[in-house]
N, C-alpha and C positions, 0 to 999 in steps of 0.2 A: 504494499499499500504506499502511496506516495504522500509526501508532506506538501502542505499549502501554506503560503505566506500572505498575510494581510498587506496590501499595497498601501494602506493608510498609515499603519503604525509599526509593521514589521513582525507582528505576532506570528509564530509558526504553529499551525495545527498539525500535530503528530498523531496519526491514527493509532499508533501503538499505545499511546497514552490516553487519547480521547480528551474529554473536558469534563473530568469528574465533578468539578465545582458547579457545573451546570447540567448534571444528569446524563452526560455523554460517556458511555463506558469505553474501556479499552477495546481496540480492534474494530472501531467504528470508522469506516472509510468516509472521506469527505463527501462523496456522492450520496451517502446514506444518512447524512445529518438531517434533522428535521428542517423543514422549510423556514422556520421562525428562528433558527439558530443564527446568532450574530457573533462577531468577534468579541471575545470576553474582555479584551483590553480596551477597545475604542468603540465598540458597538457598530462597526461597519458591516453591511450586508455581505452575504456569501459571494456575491458577484464582484466584490472587491478583492477577492483572493486569487493568487496565481499559483500553478503547480511549480514546485521547485525539485 
């Protein structure tokens, strides 16, 4: 699974870790995130992320 970077603040979404503080478990790929998930650092929507 690939990592994605927020182009607004630089936050890296790592699917191996997920986003446990916001209910996203480990091994959740970026494409499987809920539609309402936003960057936990700056609140940017998913369309502001790029694959790295």
